[in-house]
N, C-alpha and C positions, 0 to 999 in steps of 0.2 A: 504494500500500500504506500504509494508515493505522496499522495496529497494529504492535506490536513484532515484530521478526524472530524466527523460530523457530530455536533452537539445535539443529543436526542432530547425530546421534550416529553413530559408526562401528559397523559390524556386529561383534558379538562383545564389545563393551565394555559394562559394566553401566551402566544408566541412572541418572543422579544422583538421589538421593532429594530429594523436595521438603522444604524447610525447614519444620518445624512451628512455627507461630506460637502464642504463648500465648493462651489464651482471654481475651477481653475481659470485664471485669466487667459484670454485668447492669445496673449503674447507678452513680451517683456514690457514693463512699465517704463515709459519715458519720463525721467524726472524733469522738474521745472528748471529752466535755465538760470534763474536768479533765486537764491535762497531756497534750495530744494528740500530743506528739512523744516518740519513744523513741530514745535513743542506744544503738546496738547494736554489739557487738564481733563481727565476722564470723569464722567459723572457716576462714580461708584463709591459707596460709603465706607469700605474698610479703611481704617486709619493707616495701615502700612502701604496703601496705594496713594497716599496723599503727596504726590510729587508729579512733575511733568514727565510725559513719555514722548519719545521722538518717533515721528512717522515721516515717510517719504511723501512729498507733494508731487503728484503726477502733473505733467505739463498741461493736461486738460483742465486741471483745477487750479492752475497757478494764479489766475486773476481773481478767482472767487475766494480762495482760502486765505484771506487776509486775517491778521490778528483781530480777535474779537468775534469771529464768526462761529456759528454752530456747525459741527461736523459729526459724521458717523465714522467710527474707527473699529477695527477688529481687535478685540482683547479677550483673552481667555476662551477662545472658540466661539465668541458671539459678537454681534454688533452692539456697540454701546455709544451713547451720546458723549460729546465732549466739546471743548472750546479751544480754538487755536489761541495760544498765549503769545507766541512769537514765531517769526520765520528767520532762520539762520542759514549760513553758508555751509557749515560743516557740523556733523553730528558728533556727540560725545560717545555714543554707542559704537563699539567696534564692529559688530556684525551687520548683516543686511537689515534694512528697515522695511517694515510693513507699510504699504501705501495707504493713504487715506481712502476710505470707502466712498464717501461723497460729502459734498458741502450741502447741509440742510438748507441754509439760507445765506445769501451773500450780504445780509445786513450785519454789520459789526456791532452787535448788541452789547458786548462786554468792553466798556471803555477802559483805557489804561488806568485812569484814576480809580475807577471802581474796582479793578483787579487788585491794585495795591491795597485799597481799603479792605477788600474781602480777605486778602492774605493776612493783613494785620489783625482783623477781627478773629479769624481762625486761630492765630497764634495767641491772641489775648485770652481766648476762652478754651484753649486746648482742644479745638475742634479741627475739622478738615475743610479745605477749600471748597470741596463739592457741596458740603452742607450749607456753607454760607452763600454760595452762588445760587442754590435753590431758593434762598430767601431774597436774594438781591434781584434776580432776573425773572420777570413774569414769563408765563408760557407763551410760545409763539402763536401768532394768529396770522396765517398766510394772507388772508384777504386784506387785513389792515396794512400789512407790509406793502402791498401793491398800491395803496392809496397815496397819491401825490408823489410817487417815486419818480425822481428825475425832474420834477417840476420846480421851477424857481419860485420860492415863496415871496409874496408881496409884503413889505413891512407894514404892520398895522399901526394905526394912529394911537400913540401912547402919550398922554399928557400927564406925566407924573407930577403930583403936587409936592412942593418942597416943605409944606407945613409939618411941624413937629410938635404941635401943641400937647400931645399926649405925654411927651417926655419932659415937659417943663417942670412938673412938680418934683422930679427926682434929682438928687445930687449926682452930677456926672452924666445925666441923661442926654442933654443937648450935645455934650462933648462926644459921647458915644456915637451919635448919629453923624456928627461932623467927621469923625474918624472914618466911619464907613463910607461916606460920600467922597472922601479924599483918596479912597483906595486902600485904607488901612485894614488891619485885621484885629480889632479889639475883641477881648473875651470878657463877657459880663454875666453876672447872676442877678436877675431882676426880681425884686419883691414887689409884685404888681399891686397897685391900689384898686379898690373897687371903683366902679363907675358905670353910668348908663351906657347904652349903645351910642357910639361916637366918641366916648371918652374911656373906653374899657381896655382890657388887655389886648383884644384883637386889633384895635386901632393902633396901639403902641407897636405891635408886631408889624402891622402893615406899613407904618411910617418908617420903621427900620428897613424893611424890604425896599420901600420906595427910595430911600437914601442910597441903598446899594445899587439899585437899578440906575439911578441918576449918575452914579459913578462908573457906569458901563460894565457892571458885573451881574452875575446871576445870584439867586438866593433859593434856599430850601427851608421849608417850614414843616415840622413834624408835630402833629397833635394827636391826642388819644383816640378820637372817634369822628364819625361823619358829621355830627352837629358842629364840632369845632372847625372842621374843614369848611363848612358852609359859612361860619362866622368870619373866618379869616379871608375867604374869597370875597365876601361882601365888603369887608373893610378894605381890601385891596382895590376893589372897584371904586370905592369912594375916594381913594387917594390917587386914582388915575392909572391903575394897573388892571386892565380888563381881562376877561377870560380869553384864552387862545382859541382861534377858530382855524379850521382846515384851509390850507392854501395861503396862510399869512405867517408872518414872523413877528414875534413879540407877544407879551401877555403871560398869563398864568394857567397852568394845567393842574387838574386834580389827579392824584395818583393813589387809588385805594381799591381794595378788592370788592367793596360793595357796589362799585359801578359796573361790574361784569368784566369778563376777560377781554372782550373787544375794546371797550372804552379804556380799560387800564393799559392795554398794550399800545393803543393809539397815543395816550398821554406819555407813555414811556418813550415811544419813538420820537415824539415831538421834542422831548427834552434831549434825547440822544442825538438827534439831527441838528440841534442848536436852534430850533424854531421857537421854543418857549423858554425864556430865561428864568422863570420862576416856577417852582413846583411846591404844591401844598398837598400833604397827604398824611396817611397814618403810618404805622410802624415800619412796614417794608420800604417806604419811600425814603428812609434814611440812606439808602444806597442809590438813589436816583442819579442818573448821569447828567447833571447840570453842567453846561459848558461855562468855563471861566467863573467858577463858583467863588463868591465873595462873602457869603453869610450863611450859616446854618443856625436854625432856631429849634429849640425843644420847649414846647409849652407843657407845663404841669408834669415834670419829670417823675413825680411821685405816683402818678397814676399807674396801676398794675397793668394796664393795656400796653404800656411801653416795654414791658418785659416779654421777649419772644418765648413762646411755649415749646418751640422746636429746637433741636440741637443746632448749634452749640449754645443756645439760650442767651443771645446777646441782649443788652439793654440799649435803648435808643440813645440815652444820654451818653453812654460810653462810646457808642459807634460814632456819634457826631463829634465827640471830643477827639477821637482818633482821626477823624476826617479833617478837623480843624488843624491838627498837627501836621498831617501828611500833605494837605493842599494849601496850607497857609491862609486859611479863611478866618473870618470873624465868627464868634460863637456867642449865642444868647440862650441862656437857660433861664426860663421865666416861669413864675407860678405865684399864686397868692400866698401859699405857704412856702416853706423851704425844707428840702430834704437834707439829711445829714451828709449825703454824698455831694450835694451842691455846696454845702458849707466847707467840705474838704477842699474843693476847688478854690474857694475864697481864702481860707486860712493858709493854704500852701502857696499862695501868691500866683497860682496859675491863671486865675481870673479875678476880676474886680467886681465888687458888689455895687449895685445901683439901687439905692433905697431913697425913700422920701423922709423929710424932716418930720418930727413928731407933730408939729402944727398941721402939716398937710395930712398926716395919718388921721388925726382927730377930726379934721374937717370932712374927709372923704369916707369915713367908716360909720356904720350905724352904732347905736348904743347897745352894748352887749351886757346882759345880766345872766348870771348863773343861778338857777333856782335849785339849790342843794337842800338837803334836809335841815341844815343850819338856817338857811334863809327862810325856810318854810315852817320853822318851829312854831311860830305864832298861829299857824293854821290848825294845829291840833291833829286829830286823826285824819283830816282831809289832806294833810301833807303827804300821805302815802299814795294818793291818787296818781294815776299815770299822767293825767293832765290836771294839775292843781289849779286852784281858783285864780291866781295871778295870770296864768297862761290863758285861761278862758277869757278873762277880762281883756287881755292884750289882743286876743283874736277878735273879740267883739268890737273893740274900739278901732282896730286897724282896718277892718273890713269896710268901714265907712269911706276910707281914703283910697282903696285899691286892693289888689290881690294879696293874699297871705300865703306864704310857703310853709308847709309842715313836712319836715324831713323825718323819715322813719328808717331805722337801720336795717329792717328786714322786710322782704317782699312776701306776698301771699296773704292768706287770711289769718290763720293761727299756725305758724310754722312748727310749734312744739306744744305738746300737751302733757299733763301729768295726772296722776291719780287724784281724784277729788278728796279722798280721805287722808292718805298718808303722804301725799305730795311727791311720790316717787315718779321719775320721768317714765312716761309710757313708751314701751318699746315693742317692736314687732316680734311675734312669737316664732317667726321663721328665721330672720337674719339678725334680730336684735337691733335693728335700726330705729331711730326716733319716729314717733307717730305725729301727724299733724292733721289739721282740718283745712279743706279748701272752701268751705262755706258753712253757714251757721247750722244747717240741718244735714250736713254731709256725714259720711262715715269716715272714721279715722283711717288715714293712708300712710303707709311706710314711706319715708323720704329716701330710703335706699333701694328697696326692691319694688316699690309701687303696689304691694298687695293691700287689699282692703282688710282692715282689722275688725271684721264683724264679730260681735259677741265677745269683745275684749274684756278681760278682767285683770286686775292688778295682780302680779305675781307675788307681791309682798303681803297685801291684806285681803285680796279677793274682791275688792269693791269694783263696781263697773262704772262709776261716775268719773268724768273727766273735767279738768279745769285748764285754762290757758296758762302757759308759762311765758311765751313770747307772742306778742301781737304784731301782725304784719301790716303792710300798707293798705291792703284791701279792707281789713277789719277797721282800721283807723278811719278810712274814708267813710265807711258805713256809719260809724259812731258820730263823726263830725256832721254828716248829712242829717242825722236825726236831731242833733243839737242846733243846727242852723238850717232849717228847712227851706228858707227862702234864698239861700246862697248856693250857687252851683259849685259842685265838688269835682275836681279833675284829678285823675291819678296818672302819674308818669312813672314808668318802669318797664323793664324788659318783659315782665310777666303780666303787665296790665293789659286790659282789653284794647286800649288805644296805643299801646307801645310807649316808647320814649318820646315825649313831646319836645319839640324844638323851642317853642315859644308859647306864651299865653297873652291874651289882651290885658290892657291895664284896668279893666273893669273889675269890681269886687268879685272875688272867687277864692275858694280854698283849694290850694294845689298841694296834693299829697304825693311825695316823691321819695324814692329810695336814693341813697348816696350815688352821685354821679349821673343821675337822670333828671336833675333839676332843670326845668325849662326857663327860658329867659323872659322877663317882663320888660318891654322897651323902656319904661320909665323907672323900673325897679320895683321890688315888692315893698309894700307898706310895712311888713313885719315878717319875721320868720321864727318858727318854733322848732327847735331841734330836740326831738323826743328820745327817750331811752338812752341818755348819755352814758350811763353806767355800762350798758351793753357794749358800746363802742370801744371802751378801754379795758374791758374785763378779760380779754384773751391773754394767752401766755406768749404771744408773738413778740419778738424783739421790736417790731415796728408798730405795735398796737397803739401807743400814744401818738406816734408820728402820723399814722394813717388817720386816726380819729381827728386830730387837729386839721389835717388837710381837707377832710370831708366837711368839717364844720365851717372852715373858712371859705371853701368853695361855695357853700350855700349862703353864708352870710354876705359874701361879696355881691350877691344879687339883690341885696336890700338897699333901699334909699339911705343916703347919709343922715347923720343925726340932725343936721340943720333942717331936713325935710320931714322929720318925725320918724325916721326909720329905727327900728329896734329889733334885737335878736334875743330870744330867750333859750337858754340851754337848760333842759329839764333833766335832773337826775344827778346822782352822786358819782360823777366821773372822776378819773385820776386828777389830783390837784394841779399837776404841772401843765398839761394841755388845757385844762379849764382856765387857769390864770393867763396862759398865753393867748387864748381867744378873747378873754375879757379885756386884756391890755392891747390886743392886736399886735403881738410881738413874735412873729414866727422866726425872726433872726435870732433873738435871744434864746428861744426854745431850742433851735437847731444847734447853737453854740454850746449850750449846756449838755445836750444829748451827746454831741461829739466828744466833749471833755470826759464824760463818764465812760464812753466806749474806748477812748484811748487808755484810760486808767485800767479798765477791765479787759483790754485786748479783745474787743469785739469789733465786727465789721462796722464801718469801713476803715477803722484804724488798722486792721490787719486784712490780709487776703486769705480767702478760704477756698476749699474745693471739697465737695461732697462726693462720696463714692458709694453707690448702692447696688446691691445684688446678692447672690448666694455667698455665704461666708468664705468658701474656698476661693471663689473668683475675686472677691474683694481683697482677701489676704494676699493673693498673688499680685494684684495691681499695686497694692501698698508696698509690698516687699521689694519692688524694683525702683521705688522712688528714691532719688538722691536730693534731699531737702537742704535748704540753706540753714545756717546757724540760727538758733532761736525758734525753730519750728517745732510743732508737736502734732501728734495724731490722737484724736479723741475717738474712742470706740475700737472696734465695731460694736454696735448695739442693735437689738431687734428693731425692725421697722414698725412704727405705729401707723396703721392704715388709716384710721379715721381722724387722726390728729388730736383726739381727746383721751386717749388711753383706754378706750373701751374694748377695742378688738385689736389683737396683734396678729398680723398676717403670718401664717405658716408656722406658728409655734408648735403645732403637732406634726408638721411635715419633717421629712428627713433632712432637708436643706433649706431652712427658712431664710428669708431676705434679711440682710443686716445693712446698717449704714455707718460709715466712718466719716469723720470731719478732719481734714488736714488744714492746719492753721499756720501761716508763715507771716513774718513781718511784712509791712506794706512794700518795702524796698525789694523783698524777695519774691514778689508776684511773678515777674517774668521767669525766674528760675523754677517756680512751682509749675507754671503752665508748660514749660519745656519738658521737664521730667515726667509730668503726667501724660503729655502727648506721646512721649517716647515709650512709656510703659503700656499705653493703650495700643501703640503700633506693634509692640512685641506680642501682646495678647492676640491681636488680630492675625498676625503672621503665623502664630502657633495654633490658631483656631482653638483657643481654650474655651471650655464649656461655660454655660450659664450666660445670662444677660446682665450686663453691668451698665449702669447709667451714671455718668459723671457730670457735674455741673460746677463751674467756677463762679465764685461770688454770687451764689444763689440769693434771691431776695430774703429768704428765710432759711439760713444754712442749718439750723438745728430743728 
């Protein structure tokens, strides 16, 4: 028998498929005459593949395969996506090069500045270039690419107003704008004052952008959500920067996923082709390819929407700070409150703070009163009411003059219930999740698994009665509607029937909102009542007080100033420090004290951190390869707490439960931490070590 043996198959088993071989080329590939070698970043996630690969550029693709274009290449026996990073004359690889399969699009979507930024972000967060490029570049839309291709754009009429009245109340504000207009690159942290439409934060941002455009450069503004995009675009139109339109050059484009893939890609190409010098968008727009960039702006950097939930989990503030360094642009980090990270920029001297004098603060802010148990002691038993008598009187009196805002920290009807007899939290009998009510006559529903808890009885005392533990926005609106039957009640929130409202008229109305969903009243609210203040600061999070103050100040900034009768009531015994910061309207002092304490206790952002989560053996292997700088320490590993409240620990009965470790290094050792962590992950990827490991550098909540 001279031939190979035949592999027999058993009856009933499927016959193995014959492996398909790639078709051979019809002849030798003729390389490009100029720069025949392309360095390509392949779109594959393994960390050990995070480097450029060299491919031969066929002569037929020489003109199309320019740096920045999307291509198809052969890798590991399959066609994969990639981007041409550069074209060179000679290859570093000694062997024969595989030719490019094809150029997907001749549009150079990856700008050189964006490539440098993406590489810097990947290094900053111990991630890969492929992961960052997925965040930076929108999906291709072929029909949009063909629009206006090769057509000379007509310059649009842009009459930018040089007015800077919104910056006059701030120390250093006019100088900041003059520096931008002269082509400088100032870096500022702005503590924005409250103000009505036309004198608010959006107007200040628009005037800074206008100064940059007058200086002949572009600008990029990143905000948390679509409502803020609309506000900034409207303010830009008021100062003479209109929306960009097809076939023209000049104006502003919106870059956000909510507009749909075609509109988003159209805006992206307008910026990439240099047709729109101003971009306003949400998180992913931090990588927008703005030509001749002169200013980057981050509004409300403490909003959790600025933190990317996908690997490598970058934060908009840090991305824009890196971009300002790499491209030499101006930077503006602005908010009503101030994050501890923004305070680090100020105290390190990397940026200057722009704040108003106390006289301006007092004139522009409402009167703030904290209704704590001490303040309400004279009310007797009524002091324990969720909405005490002073708050009721404030609502009644303010409704005569305009709308009133009521902020409730939780959405829904009754998010949590307890046993009516023993006060034990009511939990699902299947998954032990908390029970809640969606309406007054509804059946309790599990917030985790969604099961109806029909026939529920307390596991402690056997009673079937339920009482509310936390009251949501829907129940609050229902109670206020009964108390003020002649006044319209509007609810704003992601789970509300009308969704998140962008604005409300200036007529009398009760506006019940969850944090972050407060609509704008053109002339400002007559008053605001911030309910359940104790709930906002009761968590164990490192940022509980900081986040509470930011949410309170965001709502209070929508209220009319004290000279027009505006007042804010904070109801509940919240933590003293954020309460006093709100009453004094002193976010800078609060952030400075928070930072001083974190420096003393070696907590972020005074130190750099990295969390490693996964099976114990996998986490131990990753940690064992780290070479950490002096002064570093490793905390853990400890079992992962799934619900964040200590009730359920994932996998405690399994053979390999998930654990979490925290690596902490001095702030100066941050680059060394990310380098060694990336190297350890690359080794893990190359060895194909088992288990799923998730790493995150400088997580918003590292513990």
